[in-house]
C-alpha positions in Angstrom: -26.9 70.1 317.9 -27.6 70.8 314.2 -28.7 74.3 315.0 -25.2 75.0 316.2 -23.4 73.8 313.0 -23.5 77.1 311.2 -21.9 78.9 314.1 -19.4 76.0 314.5 -18.1 76.1 311.0 -17.8 79.9 311.3 -15.9 79.5 314.5 -18.4 81.7 316.3 -19.1 79.5 319.3 -17.6 79.9 322.8 -14.8 77.5 323.5 -16.9 75.2 325.7 -19.7 75.0 323.2 -17.2 74.4 320.4 -15.8 71.4 322.3 -19.3 70.1 322.9 -20.2 70.2 319.2 -16.8 68.7 318.2 -17.3 65.9 320.7 -20.8 65.3 319.5 -19.7 65.2 315.8 -17.1 62.6 316.6 -19.8 60.2 317.7 -22.9 61.1 315.6 -23.0 60.0 312.0 -26.1 62.0 311.2 -24.7 65.3 312.5 -21.4 64.5 310.9 -23.1 64.2 307.6 -24.9 67.5 308.2 -21.6 69.1 309.1 -20.0 68.0 305.8 -22.9 69.8 304.0 -22.0 73.2 305.6 -18.2 72.8 306.2 -17.2 74.6 303.0 -19.5 77.6 303.8 -16.7 79.9 305.3 -14.5 79.5 302.2 -17.4 80.1 299.9 -18.5 83.2 301.8 -14.9 84.5 301.5 -15.4 84.5 297.7 -18.3 87.0 298.0 -17.8 90.7 297.7 -20.1 93.2 299.5 -22.0 94.0 296.3 -22.8 90.3 295.9 -24.9 90.5 299.1 -27.4 93.0 297.8 
């Protein structure tokens, strides 16, 4: 499940897979903690400009 967290926070999963991850996170403290570590990634990525990536 953890391998899907990056795609989950970027809203890049298919709806069924997104629901599966959300359901899992609701009941798994370990994955919930891992999610919190990456949850801010989309807003942080939005701060970057294209030149920052090179």
